[in-house]
Z-matrix of the N, CA and C atoms (Angstrom, degrees):
N
C 1 1.472
C 2 1.542 1 110.13
N 3 1.340 2 113.29 1 -44.65
C 4 1.470 3 118.78 2 179.05
C 5 1.511 4 111.82 3 -63.73
N 6 1.369 5 114.38 4 -36.73
C 7 1.448 6 119.99 5 -179.54
C 8 1.538 7 109.57 6 -67.00
N 9 1.325 8 115.27 7 -41.70
C 10 1.471 9 120.54 8 -179.79
C 11 1.528 10 109.61 9 -62.27
N 12 1.363 11 115.01 10 -41.70
C 13 1.448 12 119.35 11 -179.82
C 14 1.511 13 111.14 12 -65.68
N 15 1.333 14 115.61 13 -39.03
C 16 1.453 15 121.37 14 178.88
C 17 1.540 16 111.44 15 -64.12
N 18 1.333 17 114.62 16 -40.91
C 19 1.459 18 120.45 17 179.32
C 20 1.546 19 109.95 18 -65.52
N 21 1.336 20 115.77 19 -38.44
C 22 1.466 21 119.78 20 178.60
C 23 1.505 22 110.82 21 -65.07
N 24 1.341 23 117.39 22 -43.14
C 25 1.456 24 121.29 23 179.17
C 26 1.531 25 110.51 24 -64.35
N 27 1.313 26 115.44 25 -41.19
C 28 1.478 27 121.19 26 178.29
C 29 1.541 28 111.02 27 -61.68
N 30 1.335 29 113.64 28 -41.37
C 31 1.480 30 118.03 29 178.59
C 32 1.511 31 111.09 30 -65.42
N 33 1.344 32 116.85 31 -41.05
C 34 1.465 33 121.45 32 177.97
C 35 1.536 34 110.58 33 -64.04
N 36 1.327 35 115.19 34 -42.28
C 37 1.480 36 120.61 35 179.17
C 38 1.543 37 111.53 36 -63.11
N 39 1.333 38 114.49 37 -42.96
C 40 1.459 39 118.63 38 178.30
C 41 1.522 40 112.31 39 -64.19
N 42 1.356 41 113.22 40 -39.47
C 43 1.464 42 119.27 41 178.42
C 44 1.545 43 110.42 42 -62.92
N 45 1.301 44 116.73 43 -41.76
C 46 1.469 45 122.31 44 178.28
C 47 1.535 46 110.76 45 -62.69
N 48 1.359 47 114.76 46 -42.83
C 49 1.468 48 119.11 47 -178.88
C 50 1.529 49 108.91 48 -64.17
N 51 1.356 50 115.83 49 -44.07
C 52 1.463 51 120.37 50 178.54
C 53 1.547 52 111.24 51 -59.92
N 54 1.347 53 114.61 52 -41.48
C 55 1.464 54 119.67 53 179.85
C 56 1.517 55 111.62 54 -63.79
N 57 1.357 56 115.65 55 -42.62
C 58 1.479 57 120.68 56 -178.99
C 59 1.546 58 109.43 57 -65.49
N 60 1.342 59 115.44 58 -44.54
C 61 1.482 60 120.05 59 179.83
C 62 1.519 61 109.04 60 -60.41
N 63 1.340 62 115.21 61 -45.12
C 64 1.439 63 121.18 62 -179.51
C 65 1.544 64 111.90 63 -58.46
N 66 1.330 65 115.40 64 -41.69
C 67 1.467 66 121.00 65 177.87
C 68 1.521 67 111.26 66 -64.47
N 69 1.372 68 115.41 67 -42.94
C 70 1.434 69 118.81 68 179.88
C 71 1.528 70 112.06 69 -63.10
N 72 1.338 71 115.10 70 -38.80
C 73 1.471 72 119.85 71 -178.87
C 74 1.519 73 110.53 72 -75.10
N 75 1.317 74 117.30 73 -41.91
C 76 1.462 75 119.69 74 -173.78
C 77 1.515 76 115.55 75 -81.07
N 78 1.329 77 116.77 76 -32.61
C 79 1.494 78 118.68 77 -177.38
C 80 1.525 79 113.20 78 -58.66
N 81 1.353 80 119.94 79 -48.92
C 82 1.447 81 118.44 80 178.90
C 83 1.544 82 111.79 81 -60.63
N 84 1.346 83 114.69 82 -36.12
C 85 1.460 84 118.98 83 178.75
C 86 1.529 85 110.30 84 -62.52
N 87 1.353 86 115.04 85 -43.70
C 88 1.478 87 119.02 86 178.49
C 89 1.539 88 109.43 87 -62.01
N 90 1.320 89 113.97 88 -41.84
C 91 1.488 90 118.08 89 179.86
C 92 1.497 91 110.86 90 -61.73
N 93 1.342 92 117.38 91 -42.97
C 94 1.450 93 122.83 92 178.06
C 95 1.503 94 110.40 93 -61.80
N 96 1.341 95 115.99 94 -42.40
C 97 1.457 96 120.42 95 179.07
C 98 1.514 97 111.18 96 -58.93
N 99 1.340 98 114.33 97 -45.68
C 100 1.460 99 120.37 98 179.18
C 101 1.520 100 111.05 99 -63.44
N 102 1.307 101 115.78 100 -41.79
C 103 1.477 102 120.53 101 178.61
C 104 1.544 103 111.02 102 -64.76
N 105 1.334 104 115.29 103 -42.47
C 106 1.464 105 118.55 104 177.44
C 107 1.517 106 112.45 105 -63.10
N 108 1.334 107 115.29 106 -39.72
C 109 1.471 108 120.09 107 179.20
C 110 1.535 109 110.49 108 -62.71
N 111 1.360 110 115.00 109 -43.19
C 112 1.450 111 119.87 110 178.40
C 113 1.539 112 111.10 111 -62.91
N 114 1.353 113 115.00 112 -42.64
C 115 1.448 114 118.73 113 177.46
C 116 1.510 115 112.72 114 -62.36
N 117 1.328 116 116.52 115 -40.68
C 118 1.468 117 120.69 116 178.43
C 119 1.523 118 111.36 117 -63.93
N 120 1.332 119 116.78 118 -42.93
C 121 1.458 120 121.67 119 177.46
C 122 1.528 121 110.91 120 -61.48
N 123 1.373 122 115.30 121 -42.72
C 124 1.472 123 119.40 122 -180.00
C 125 1.513 124 111.17 123 -65.56
N 126 1.330 125 116.81 124 -43.09
C 127 1.470 126 120.72 125 179.53
C 128 1.505 127 110.81 126 -64.09
N 129 1.329 128 118.19 127 -38.54
C 130 1.461 129 121.89 128 178.20
C 131 1.539 130 111.07 129 -65.53
N 132 1.323 131 115.46 130 -40.67
C 133 1.471 132 120.78 131 176.64
C 134 1.520 133 112.26 132 -62.86
N 135 1.356 134 114.88 133 -42.28
C 136 1.476 135 119.96 134 -179.22
C 137 1.528 136 110.36 135 -66.10
N 138 1.363 137 115.64 136 -41.32
C 139 1.474 138 119.86 137 177.21
C 140 1.532 139 110.82 138 -60.81
N 141 1.316 140 115.88 139 -43.08
C 142 1.454 141 121.09 140 -179.42
C 143 1.503 142 110.98 141 -64.31
N 144 1.363 143 115.86 142 -40.19
C 145 1.471 144 120.86 143 179.26
C 146 1.514 145 110.65 144 -64.92
N 147 1.359 146 116.66 145 -42.57
C 148 1.449 147 121.11 146 178.92
C 149 1.526 148 111.03 147 -63.70
N 150 1.349 149 115.40 148 -40.64
C 151 1.449 150 120.64 149 179.42
C 152 1.533 151 110.95 150 -62.69
N 153 1.335 152 115.46 151 -45.77
C 154 1.482 153 120.79 152 -179.32
C 155 1.536 154 109.66 153 -63.78
N 156 1.363 155 115.78 154 -42.23
C 157 1.467 156 119.50 155 -179.91
C 158 1.519 157 110.19 156 -63.39
N 159 1.342 158 116.33 157 -41.69
C 160 1.454 159 120.90 158 -179.94
C 161 1.526 160 110.13 159 -62.95
N 162 1.335 161 115.76 160 -43.73
C 163 1.480 162 119.35 161 178.12
C 164 1.532 163 111.80 162 -64.60
N 165 1.327 164 116.17 163 -38.80
C 166 1.464 165 120.89 164 179.66
C 167 1.515 166 109.58 165 -66.55
N 168 1.338 167 116.28 166 -42.97
C 169 1.469 168 121.52 167 178.44
C 170 1.530 169 110.73 168 -60.97
N 171 1.321 170 116.34 169 -43.15
C 172 1.451 171 121.30 170 -179.81
C 173 1.513 172 109.92 171 -64.33
N 174 1.344 173 116.76 172 -38.89
C 175 1.459 174 121.10 173 -178.14
C 176 1.527 175 111.25 174 -67.73
N 177 1.339 176 116.63 175 -29.12
C 178 1.483 177 120.14 176 -176.56
C 179 1.528 178 111.09 177 -93.02
N 180 1.331 179 117.83 178 -1.44
C 181 1.460 180 121.78 179 176.51
C 182 1.524 181 108.77 180 -93.55
N 183 1.302 182 116.53 181 110.01
C 184 1.480 183 121.93 182 -172.65
C 185 1.520 184 111.49 183 -85.61
N 186 1.324 185 117.13 184 -25.27
C 187 1.453 186 121.60 185 -179.11
C 188 1.544 187 106.65 186 -113.29
N 189 1.311 188 115.78 187 120.19
C 190 1.468 189 121.23 188 -174.87
C 191 1.513 190 111.44 189 -101.55
N 192 1.326 191 114.84 190 165.60
C 193 1.474 192 120.47 191 173.24
C 194 1.509 193 109.43 192 -60.54
N 195 1.345 194 116.34 193 129.89
C 196 1.448 195 122.76 194 -177.47
C 197 1.483 196 113.74 195 100.72
N 198 1.332 197 117.76 196 -17.02
C 199 1.481 198 122.91 197 176.87
C 200 1.519 199 110.22 198 -74.64
N 201 1.297 200 115.96 199 156.17
C 202 1.458 201 120.47 200 168.92
C 203 1.531 202 107.39 201 -82.26
N 204 1.318 203 116.50 202 127.89
C 205 1.471 204 120.86 203 -176.63
C 206 1.509 205 111.04 204 -65.36
N 207 1.319 206 117.83 205 128.46
C 208 1.465 207 120.88 206 178.72
C 209 1.549 208 111.80 207 -58.58
N 210 1.320 209 115.80 208 136.84
C 211 1.477 210 119.09 209 179.94
C 212 1.528 211 110.73 210 -76.93
N 213 1.293 212 115.43 211 153.43
C 214 1.477 213 122.09 212 177.91
C 215 1.511 214 108.80 213 -160.93
N 216 1.310 215 114.92 214 162.76
C 217 1.466 216 120.57 215 172.63
C 218 1.526 217 107.18 216 -121.28
N 219 1.301 218 117.49 217 127.82
C 220 1.435 219 121.84 218 -177.82
C 221 1.536 220 111.14 219 -118.39
N 222 1.327 221 113.65 220 140.08
C 223 1.470 222 118.89 221 173.84
C 224 1.511 223 109.23 222 -85.07
N 225 1.329 224 115.98 223 125.62
C 226 1.437 225 120.73 224 -176.56
C 227 1.540 226 111.17 225 -84.54
N 228 1.291 227 116.57 226 167.60
C 229 1.451 228 121.69 227 -177.58
C 230 1.537 229 112.11 228 -58.59
N 231 1.355 230 116.68 229 -34.00
C 232 1.457 231 121.32 230 -178.99
C 233 1.521 232 112.94 231 -83.06
N 234 1.338 233 116.31 232 1.54
C 235 1.487 234 118.33 233 177.19
C 236 1.527 235 113.47 234 98.27
N 237 1.306 236 117.86 235 -14.27
C 238 1.478 237 119.47 236 178.28
C 239 1.552 238 109.48 237 -77.54
N 240 1.291 239 117.08 238 170.44
C 241 1.470 240 121.63 239 177.59
C 242 1.528 241 111.41 240 -121.89
N 243 1.311 242 114.43 241 147.41
C 244 1.493 243 120.51 242 177.77
C 245 1.505 244 107.36 243 -134.60
N 246 1.303 245 115.95 244 136.12
C 247 1.486 246 119.32 245 173.59
C 248 1.527 247 108.06 246 -111.89
N 249 1.280 248 115.63 247 150.32
C 250 1.465 249 119.56 248 179.90
C 251 1.527 250 110.25 249 -64.98
N 252 1.352 251 114.71 250 -32.35
C 253 1.458 252 119.00 251 179.46
C 254 1.517 253 111.70 252 -61.22
N 255 1.309 254 116.15 253 -36.77
C 256 1.494 255 121.20 254 178.61
C 257 1.494 256 112.93 255 -62.95
N 258 1.349 257 115.93 256 -23.35
C 259 1.447 258 120.64 257 -175.82
C 260 1.539 259 113.66 258 -92.26
N 261 1.360 260 115.87 259 5.22
C 262 1.476 261 119.63 260 176.85
C 263 1.521 262 108.19 261 -57.71
N 264 1.305 263 115.93 262 140.73
C 265 1.463 264 120.32 263 -176.35
C 266 1.531 265 111.08 264 99.72
N 267 1.340 266 115.55 265 -13.85
C 268 1.440 267 121.78 266 176.38
C 269 1.544 268 111.44 267 -114.43
N 270 1.309 269 116.25 268 151.83
C 271 1.467 270 120.29 269 169.45
C 272 1.518 271 105.59 270 -80.99
N 273 1.337 272 117.19 271 130.30
C 274 1.474 273 121.38 272 -176.09
C 275 1.537 274 109.93 273 -120.23
N 276 1.326 275 115.21 274 133.14
C 277 1.470 276 119.49 275 169.79
C 278 1.521 277 106.57 276 -106.37
N 279 1.334 278 114.98 277 105.57
C 280 1.446 279 122.38 278 177.81
C 281 1.534 280 109.57 279 -89.34
N 282 1.319 281 116.26 280 121.42
C 283 1.467 282 121.66 281 -175.06
C 284 1.539 283 111.49 282 -123.50
N 285 1.330 284 115.74 283 122.37
C 286 1.457 285 119.94 284 173.92
C 287 1.506 286 109.75 285 -101.48
N 288 1.321 287 116.52 286 132.80
C 289 1.459 288 121.33 287 -174.04
C 290 1.541 289 109.53 288 -151.72
N 291 1.327 290 116.12 289 177.63
C 292 1.481 291 122.14 290 173.16
C 293 1.519 292 109.25 291 -153.12
N 294 1.304 293 114.87 292 153.69
C 295 1.493 294 120.02 293 -174.44
C 296 1.523 295 112.91 294 -67.37
N 297 1.339 296 116.65 295 -26.60
C 298 1.470 297 120.58 296 -176.88
C 299 1.513 298 113.81 297 -86.30
N 300 1.308 299 116.94 298 -6.13
C 301 1.482 300 124.41 299 -171.73
C 302 1.533 301 111.19 300 -91.50
N 303 1.362 302 118.50 301 110.28
C 304 1.484 303 121.19 302 -177.35
C 305 1.528 304 114.70 303 -56.51
N 306 1.384 305 119.85 304 -47.01
C 307 1.433 306 117.05 305 177.71
C 308 1.528 307 115.38 306 -64.41
N 309 1.348 308 114.51 307 -30.75
C 310 1.457 309 120.13 308 176.37
C 311 1.527 310 109.83 309 -63.83
N 312 1.325 311 114.96 310 -46.14
C 313 1.491 312 119.91 311 -179.72
C 314 1.515 313 110.45 312 -62.49
N 315 1.304 314 116.27 313 -40.15
C 316 1.476 315 120.67 314 -178.82
C 317 1.525 316 109.13 315 -65.36
N 318 1.332 317 115.71 316 -44.26
C 319 1.459 318 120.18 317 -179.22
C 320 1.537 319 110.96 318 -62.54
N 321 1.326 320 116.93 319 -41.65
C 322 1.453 321 121.24 320 -178.96
C 323 1.526 322 113.07 321 -62.00
N 324 1.336 323 117.39 322 -27.63
C 325 1.505 324 119.12 323 179.11
C 326 1.541 325 110.67 324 -66.59
N 327 1.300 326 118.30 325 -19.14
C 328 1.466 327 122.17 326 -179.40
C 329 1.540 328 112.65 327 -92.16
N 330 1.311 329 115.06 328 -14.76
C 331 1.473 330 120.20 329 -169.14
C 332 1.529 331 114.35 330 -62.12
N 333 1.352 332 116.04 331 -50.55
C 334 1.448 333 118.87 332 -173.11
C 335 1.540 334 112.07 333 -57.98
N 336 1.321 335 116.66 334 -53.61
C 337 1.464 336 119.39 335 -176.84
C 338 1.533 337 113.37 336 -77.12
N 339 1.322 338 116.64 337 -43.29
C 340 1.460 339 120.32 338 -172.87
C 341 1.510 340 115.76 339 -82.36
N 342 1.349 341 115.01 340 -23.76
C 343 1.467 342 118.23 341 -177.40
C 344 1.539 343 111.51 342 -117.33
N 345 1.293 344 116.24 343 -60.38
C 346 1.501 345 119.52 344 -172.86
C 347 1.503 346 111.05 345 -66.73
N 348 1.346 347 118.65 346 -52.26
C 349 1.453 348 120.62 347 -178.12
C 350 1.502 349 111.65 348 -67.83
N 351 1.330 350 116.56 349 -39.00
C 352 1.472 351 121.60 350 -175.14
C 353 1.541 352 110.37 351 -62.79
N 354 1.349 353 116.53 352 -39.98
C 355 1.475 354 119.95 353 -174.32
C 356 1.498 355 112.49 354 -105.34
N 357 1.325 356 118.68 355 15.96
C 358 1.462 357 122.37 356 179.71
C 359 1.513 358 110.41 357 -62.45
N 360 1.339 359 116.32 358 139.94
C 361 1.468 360 121.62 359 178.75
C 362 1.514 361 114.19 360 80.00
N 363 1.336 362 117.87 361 4.60
C 364 1.447 363 121.14 362 177.68
C 365 1.538 364 109.18 363 -112.72
N 366 1.331 365 116.32 364 171.39
C 367 1.462 366 120.16 365 -178.10
C 368 1.523 367 111.11 366 -77.30
N 369 1.344 368 112.70 367 68.81
C 370 1.461 369 119.47 368 -174.65
C 371 1.536 370 109.22 369 -142.11
N 372 1.337 371 114.73 370 143.86
C 373 1.495 372 120.00 371 175.66
C 374 1.518 373 110.08 372 -135.27
N 375 1.318 374 115.34 373 129.89
C 376 1.467 375 120.12 374 172.67
C 377 1.515 376 106.67 375 -99.11
N 378 1.339 377 115.66 376 123.40
C 379 1.445 378 121.50 377 -175.87
C 380 1.515 379 111.46 378 -125.04
N 381 1.375 380 117.08 379 86.98
C 382 1.456 381 119.61 380 176.39
C 383 1.522 382 110.77 381 -82.38
N 384 1.305 383 116.77 382 134.71
C 385 1.483 384 121.52 383 -178.92
C 386 1.523 385 109.15 384 -124.87
N 387 1.294 386 116.55 385 122.22
C 388 1.468 387 122.43 386 179.12
C 389 1.536 388 109.19 387 -75.53
N 390 1.296 389 117.39 388 126.56
C 391 1.463 390 121.43 389 -175.55
C 392 1.543 391 111.71 390 -94.24
N 393 1.325 392 114.77 391 123.01
C 394 1.464 393 122.33 392 171.99
C 395 1.517 394 113.90 393 57.32
N 396 1.335 395 117.55 394 42.47
C 397 1.472 396 120.51 395 179.13
C 398 1.528 397 109.21 396 -131.83
N 399 1.333 398 113.95 397 152.44
C 400 1.457 399 121.91 398 177.73
C 401 1.523 400 109.49 399 -77.96
N 402 1.318 401 114.58 400 153.99
C 403 1.489 402 120.86 401 -179.61
C 404 1.521 403 110.65 402 -58.29
N 405 1.346 404 118.33 403 -40.35
C 406 1.457 405 121.27 404 -177.75
C 407 1.533 406 112.18 405 -64.38
N 408 1.327 407 117.60 406 -33.75
C 409 1.456 408 120.12 407 177.44
C 410 1.535 409 111.19 408 -67.68
N 411 1.337 410 114.48 409 -40.64
C 412 1.500 411 119.85 410 177.61
C 413 1.526 412 108.71 411 -67.89
N 414 1.320 413 117.62 412 -38.91
C 415 1.473 414 121.63 413 178.89
C 416 1.509 415 111.10 414 -60.19
N 417 1.341 416 117.39 415 -45.85
C 418 1.445 417 121.96 416 179.86
C 419 1.507 418 111.13 417 -62.80
N 420 1.320 419 115.87 418 -41.04
C 421 1.455 420 121.32 419 -179.49
C 422 1.535 421 110.72 420 -66.29
N 423 1.303 422 117.09 421 -43.00
C 424 1.450 423 121.98 422 179.95
C 425 1.523 424 110.77 423 -62.21
N 426 1.333 425 115.21 424 -42.85
C 427 1.452 426 119.86 425 179.48
C 428 1.536 427 111.63 426 -64.69
N 429 1.313 428 115.62 427 -43.13
C 430 1.461 429 121.17 428 -179.83
C 431 1.535 430 112.42 429 -63.84
N 432 1.345 431 115.79 430 -40.01
C 433 1.472 432 119.68 431 -176.57
C 434 1.521 433 112.96 432 -91.06
N 435 1.354 434 116.17 433 -14.57
C 436 1.460 435 118.82 434 -179.74
C 437 1.508 436 114.51 435 78.70
N 438 1.344 437 115.32 436 22.70
C 439 1.446 438 119.73 437 -179.79
C 440 1.544 439 110.81 438 -81.17
N 441 1.317 440 115.04 439 135.89
C 442 1.471 441 119.92 440 -179.30
C 443 1.541 442 110.88 441 -122.84
N 444 1.322 443 117.86 442 -8.76
C 445 1.470 444 119.16 443 -177.95
C 446 1.506 445 110.32 444 -71.03
N 447 1.361 446 117.15 445 153.14
C 448 1.489 447 121.17 446 -177.38
C 449 1.514 448 112.89 447 -58.67
N 450 1.334 449 115.12 448 144.25
C 451 1.443 450 121.86 449 176.24
C 452 1.540 451 108.67 450 -138.85
N 453 1.325 452 114.74 451 141.26
C 454 1.467 453 118.75 452 175.96
C 455 1.537 454 110.96 453 -96.16
N 456 1.328 455 114.24 454 158.03
C 457 1.455 456 120.57 455 -178.22
C 458 1.549 457 110.36 456 -117.11
N 459 1.297 458 116.06 457 132.69
C 460 1.480 459 120.95 458 179.95
C 461 1.512 460 107.61 459 -135.86
N 462 1.351 461 116.31 460 67.81
C 463 1.481 462 120.79 461 -173.50
C 464 1.515 463 115.33 462 -61.67
N 465 1.304 464 117.09 463 -30.66
C 466 1.475 465 120.22 464 -178.50
C 467 1.533 466 113.72 465 -103.95
N 468 1.357 467 116.21 466 11.74
C 469 1.446 468 122.82 467 178.63
C 470 1.507 469 114.97 468 61.47
N 471 1.289 470 118.05 469 20.29
C 472 1.480 471 121.85 470 -178.34
C 473 1.526 472 111.36 471 -61.63
N 474 1.360 473 115.85 472 -42.81
C 475 1.457 474 119.95 473 -178.78
C 476 1.527 475 110.24 474 -75.86
N 477 1.319 476 116.08 475 -45.90
C 478 1.468 477 120.42 476 -178.26
C 479 1.537 478 110.59 477 -57.24
N 480 1.315 479 116.54 478 -40.81
C 481 1.481 480 121.81 479 -176.50
C 482 1.510 481 112.56 480 -66.66
N 483 1.361 482 117.44 481 -15.22
C 484 1.454 483 119.95 482 176.08
C 485 1.581 484 109.38 483 -76.01
N 486 1.296 485 114.29 484 -24.61
C 487 1.483 486 120.11 485 -171.83
C 488 1.544 487 114.20 486 -108.28
N 489 1.314 488 117.12 487 -30.67
C 490 1.448 489 119.47 488 -176.19
C 491 1.514 490 110.28 489 -158.08
N 492 1.367 491 116.41 490 164.80
C 493 1.455 492 120.85 491 178.51
C 494 1.545 493 111.23 492 -112.68
N 495 1.321 494 117.97 493 -10.05
C 496 1.459 495 120.40 494 179.60
C 497 1.516 496 110.89 495 -162.62
N 498 1.288 497 115.99 496 162.89
C 499 1.472 498 127.40 497 172.11
C 500 1.518 499 115.24 498 76.76
N 501 1.312 500 114.34 499 134.41
C 502 1.476 501 124.66 500 169.62
C 503 1.529 502 108.14 501 -142.44
N 504 1.299 503 118.61 502 160.26
C 505 1.471 504 127.08 503 -3.53
C 506 1.543 505 111.29 504 -70.79
N 507 1.310 506 113.67 505 154.31
C 508 1.471 507 121.39 506 175.28
C 509 1.513 508 108.70 507 -132.58
N 510 1.307 509 115.26 508 139.43
C 511 1.466 510 121.37 509 174.22
C 512 1.495 511 110.73 510 -123.17
N 513 1.323 512 115.31 511 135.08
C 514 1.457 513 121.80 512 173.03
C 515 1.526 514 107.50 513 -122.56
N 516 1.308 515 116.58 514 115.60
C 517 1.487 516 120.68 515 177.61
C 518 1.507 517 106.76 516 -92.03
N 519 1.350 518 114.34 517 123.51
C 520 1.458 519 122.29 518 -173.26
C 521 1.518 520 108.87 519 -117.85
N 522 1.321 521 117.22 520 131.14
C 523 1.491 522 117.77 521 -178.52
C 524 1.517 523 112.14 522 -82.93
N 525 1.324 524 116.86 523 -178.04
C 526 1.465 525 122.15 524 -174.63
C 527 1.532 526 112.59 525 -64.83
N 528 1.333 527 115.63 526 -20.10
C 529 1.480 528 119.43 527 179.26
C 530 1.516 529 113.20 528 -95.89
N 531 1.335 530 115.85 529 2.36
C 532 1.477 531 119.80 530 177.08
C 533 1.529 532 113.10 531 92.28
N 534 1.339 533 117.71 532 8.13
C 535 1.467 534 120.18 533 -178.32
C 536 1.532 535 110.71 534 -92.02
N 537 1.328 536 116.60 535 139.85
C 538 1.451 537 122.31 536 179.62
C 539 1.551 538 108.95 537 -75.79
N 540 1.355 539 114.03 538 122.14
C 541 1.454 540 119.81 539 179.89
C 542 1.537 541 111.61 540 -97.25
N 543 1.324 542 116.57 541 -28.19
C 544 1.473 543 120.43 542 -179.21
C 545 1.498 544 108.95 543 -155.41
N 546 1.342 545 115.67 544 147.94
C 547 1.446 546 122.14 545 176.96
C 548 1.554 547 107.77 546 -137.57
N 549 1.315 548 117.15 547 115.99
C 550 1.469 549 121.02 548 -178.41
C 551 1.508 550 112.01 549 -119.48
N 552 1.307 551 115.66 550 155.12
C 553 1.478 552 122.50 551 177.46
C 554 1.520 553 109.37 552 -129.99
N 555 1.334 554 116.88 553 136.12
C 556 1.461 555 120.37 554 -179.20
C 557 1.508 556 111.44 555 81.21
N 558 1.333 557 116.04 556 -177.25
C 559 1.477 558 119.73 557 179.71
C 560 1.509 559 109.28 558 -132.14
N 561 1.330 560 114.18 559 124.04
C 562 1.459 561 123.32 560 171.97
C 563 1.499 562 107.02 561 -137.19
N 564 1.326 563 116.37 562 137.41
C 565 1.481 564 122.49 563 -176.69
C 566 1.530 565 109.91 564 -52.55
N 567 1.343 566 117.42 565 -49.50
C 568 1.472 567 120.54 566 -175.68
C 569 1.513 568 111.26 567 -64.97
N 570 1.317 569 117.92 568 -42.00
C 571 1.462 570 120.84 569 179.17
C 572 1.508 571 111.62 570 -66.03
N 573 1.337 572 117.72 571 -37.18
C 574 1.445 573 122.67 572 179.63
C 575 1.560 574 108.05 573 -67.25
N 576 1.288 575 117.80 574 -40.00
C 577 1.475 576 122.72 575 176.82
C 578 1.538 577 110.60 576 -60.98
N 579 1.318 578 115.67 577 -43.19
C 580 1.456 579 122.42 578 178.63
C 581 1.551 580 110.45 579 -63.50
N 582 1.345 581 114.74 580 -36.62
C 583 1.463 582 119.52 581 -179.19
C 584 1.560 583 110.11 582 -67.33
N 585 1.330 584 115.48 583 -37.57
C 586 1.471 585 120.04 584 176.79
C 587 1.515 586 109.84 585 -63.65
N 588 1.336 587 116.50 586 -42.48
C 589 1.478 588 118.82 587 176.71
C 590 1.526 589 112.75 588 -62.96
N 591 1.316 590 116.59 589 -34.10
C 592 1.471 591 120.51 590 178.25
C 593 1.516 592 110.74 591 -69.09
N 594 1.340 593 116.92 592 -36.52
C 595 1.459 594 120.23 593 176.33
C 596 1.524 595 110.02 594 -63.57
N 597 1.345 596 115.24 595 -45.90
C 598 1.472 597 120.53 596 179.20
C 599 1.536 598 110.33 597 -59.31
N 600 1.317 599 115.50 598 -43.12
C 601 1.479 600 118.70 599 -179.09
C 602 1.533 601 110.38 600 -65.96
N 603 1.323 602 117.33 601 -40.52
C 604 1.493 603 120.65 602 179.39
C 605 1.524 604 111.33 603 -64.86
N 606 1.326 605 115.76 604 -35.04
C 607 1.478 606 118.86 605 -179.58
C 608 1.514 607 112.83 606 -75.09
N 609 1.314 608 115.79 607 -22.16
C 610 1.492 609 120.09 608 -179.29
C 611 1.498 610 114.48 609 -91.72
N 612 1.352 611 116.39 610 2.26
C 613 1.464 612 119.40 611 178.77
C 614 1.509 613 111.08 612 -67.43
């Protein structure tokens, strides 16, 4: 009888040990499963957000790749005027920006060395246009940053509204015949590098 009781206790003890081991093994797995599910949900949400942003950006871009760039005349910071029509025969990088816009400011720090100096002496024009800002605000920004390259002014957004309805910075790469080769929104190092390569390719045609 005592032996039977001892065997029963041993069986219960073994069962408890097995249960504890199973919990130790399974719990981290369950935790990982939960973590993986959360990660999957987060990745799905991020993909959806990127998709919606891309669709919204496309919807606010009025001039698409392959379109003929709308003509305009812009008053430059120095008081002179430039029309897009006058620049036919050159590859033009049209850039819309603003002094208060962090990605615009970051992009502009690359312009002198990566764009202006690189393509100097070739049939190329960089045309940055300040969107919806007063001349004095642009003047203060230029002085603070030490920029001396030409800039256009679009205080009432008349030029910008020909090309887009929202978001800056924006770049439109226009070929020598006036056709849009590329249209970008925002600033990313890799995209900016690709834009430089597109300028090079357009100039070598």
